[in-house]
C-alpha positions in Angstrom: 45.9 -96.7 -126.7 46.6 -95.4 -123.4 44.5 -95.6 -120.1 41.7 -93.2 -119.6 42.4 -91.5 -116.2 39.7 -90.2 -113.9 40.0 -88.3 -110.6 38.1 -89.8 -108.0 36.6 -87.4 -105.2 36.3 -88.6 -101.7 37.0 -87.6 -98.2 40.8 -87.6 -98.9 40.6 -85.1 -101.8 42.4 -81.9 -101.9 40.9 -78.4 -103.4 43.0 -78.9 -106.5 41.3 -82.3 -107.4 37.9 -80.6 -106.6 38.7 -77.5 -109.0 39.7 -79.9 -111.6 36.6 -81.5 -111.7 34.6 -78.4 -111.6 36.8 -76.9 -114.3 35.6 -80.0 -116.5 32.2 -79.2 -115.6 32.3 -75.6 -117.0 32.5 -74.0 -113.4 35.5 -72.2 -111.8 36.1 -72.8 -107.9 35.8 -69.4 -106.3 38.6 -69.2 -104.1 36.6 -67.6 -101.4 34.6 -71.1 -101.2 37.2 -73.4 -101.6 37.7 -74.5 -98.0 34.0 -74.7 -97.5 33.5 -76.7 -100.6 36.3 -79.1 -99.4 34.5 -79.3 -96.2 31.4 -80.1 -97.6 32.7 -82.7 -100.0 34.5 -84.4 -97.3 31.6 -84.5 -95.0 29.3 -85.8 -97.9 31.8 -88.8 -98.8 32.2 -89.7 -95.3 28.4 -89.7 -94.7 27.5 -91.8 -97.8 30.8 -94.0 -97.2 31.7 -93.5 -101.1 33.1 -91.3 -103.8 31.4 -88.2 -104.9 30.2 -88.0 -108.5 30.8 -85.1 -110.6 27.3 -84.4 -111.0 27.0 -84.5 -107.2 29.7 -82.0 -106.8 28.4 -79.6 -109.2 25.1 -79.7 -107.4 27.0 -78.9 -104.0 28.9 -76.1 -105.6 25.9 -74.5 -107.2 24.0 -74.6 -103.9 27.0 -73.0 -102.1 27.3 -70.3 -104.9 23.6 -69.5 -104.7 23.7 -69.5 -100.8 27.0 -67.2 -100.9 25.1 -64.8 -103.2 22.0 -64.9 -101.1 24.3 -64.0 -98.1 25.7 -61.1 -99.9 22.5 -59.6 -101.0 21.1 -60.1 -97.3 24.2 -58.3 -96.0 23.9 -55.4 -98.5 20.2 -55.1 -97.8 20.9 -54.7 -93.9 23.3 -51.7 -94.4 
């Protein structure tokens, strides 16, 4: 009966909208990565001149998380 609502993610989106889409995909936005994720989404949306799909955002987030984990491992191995 009612309208189906969807959140469109693009260069004007905020961290709350990004967190919502990631939550719907079974991921929780790491507060430490929120600002970096927001910047990455905005750059990508501006580059492709289109909105970011949920699948693209999940892929970006997964790559950021694995990159952050790699940096943590590297920094702990140095010491």
